[in-house]
N, C-alpha and C positions, 0 to 999 in steps of 0.2 A: 533603831528602826526594823521592824520585823519583814521579813520578806515571805511572799505568798507564791507558792508555787501552783503551776496548773494541775489538774487532773492527768493529762495527756504526758507531763515530763514526771510525775509523780510515777505513772504506770511504767513509763522506759525505764527509770531508775530501777523500780521494784523487780521489772523483767531481768535486768542486767544482775541484780544480787541473785535472783534465782537461778540464773545461768550456773552461778558458782565456777566462773573461769578467772574471778579478780576476788579479793578479800573484801570486807565491807570496809576496812580502811582505804584500800587503794580507790574504790568507787566515791567514798565520802571525799578523800584528796583532791581527786579528777573534778568532782561537781561543787566544792567548797561548801560541802554540807556536813553537821556534825555526825558521826557514826551513830548516836542514839537517835536522831532524827531518821535516819535511814532504817534501822530495826523499827522503829514505831511505824512507818509505812509499809514495811512488809508485812509486818504484824497485821494491821488493818486489811492490806489485801487479801492476806490467807483467810481471815475471819469473815472476809465478804464473799468468797467463793463459795 
């Protein structure tokens, strides 16, 4: 079953990625989300700016 995440949650995670205090792998591990998914969210967020 697919999980769905709110825009608010995605924004929170992407902001954490952009801070660059932790690696993508560390953040992915914390939230239980595949690193490739996080990279996709980051790419989408940057494209939206």
